[in-house]
N, C-alpha and C positions, 0 to 999 in steps of 0.2 A: 338261318342257323339250324337247318334240319327239321324245322317244324312247319314249313310252308306247304303250298299246294302240291308240289311234287312229292314231298315226303309222305303224303297221305296214300300214295300209290305203292309205297314200300311196305314190305312185311316188317314186323317188329325187329327181327334179327338184322335185316338190311339197314333199318333206321338206326339201330344201336351201333352198328359198324360204321355207318356214315358219321354219326355224331362223335364217335371216338376219334375218327380220322380228323375231323374238324378241331377237336380239342387239342390234339397233338400238334396240328399245324399252327393254331393260334398261340399255344404255349411256346413253340419254337420262335415265332415272330416276336413275342413279348420279350424274350431273353436275348435275341440275336444282337441287338445294338450293344448291350452291356458286355457281352462276351467279346465282340469284335474290338471294342474300346480297350478292354483289359488286355487282350492279346497284343494289341498295338503298343500300349504303354509298357507292358512287361517285356516286349520284344526290343525296346530301345536299349536295354542293358543286358538282357539275357535272351537273345533270339532263339537259341536252340531249346531252352527250357519252355519258352512261349510256344514254339512249334509243337513240342511233345505234348504239352498240356492242351493245346488246341486240338490235336489229334485224339487225345483221350476223351475230351469233351465231345468231339464228333462221334467217336465210337459209342460212347454212352448215350448220345442223342439217338443214334440208330437203334440201339438195343431198346431204349425207352419207347421209341416210336413203334417198333414192331411188337414189343410186348404189350403196349397199350392197345394197339390195333387188333391184335389177335386174342388177347385174354381180358381186355378191359382194364380198369384202373389198377387192379392187383398185379398186372403184368409189367408195370413200369418200374418196379422197385430196384432191380439190379442196375438198369440203365440210369435211373435217378441217382443212385449211389455214386457211380462213376462221374456223372455230371457234377454232382455236388462237390466231390473231392477236387475235381479239376477247377471248379469255380473258386473254391476257397483258396486253393494254392495260387491261382492266377491273381486273385485279389491281393494276397499277401505279397506276391512278386511285384505287382503294380505299385503297392504302397512302398516297397523297398526302392523301386525305380524312382518314384517321385521324391522320396527322401534323399536319395543320392543326388538328384538334380538340384534339389533345394540346397544341399550342402555345397555343391559345385558353384552355384550362383549366389551363395550367402543369403538366401532368402530366409532360412530358418533362424539365422542369427544376424540381424541387420547391423549390430554394433561391430561385428567382425569385418564387414565390408568397408567401414570408414577407416579402419586402421591401415 
């Protein structure tokens, strides 16, 4: 994680930059599964909206990565804002999609399925 034998040969500035790159990478991997699942679910009913939100998330992710890598933790704010807004909207769209499928298959109201 940047604190091993090889990092002892780095200057502090190089070590700091290396650790920032690792933090960005691991943060991306931690969120990737959730984002892909939400894009898939939202895309079942609203494919264009899911595509646009996925692109906004990706653009925010790139800004976040470059900002964090170049300026440290304070450089990630703008990218994080775009990512957060895209994630909240994807989550809401995913909930809408699930509720629509539940209505379609009468899962939300089992008594309606018996009639």
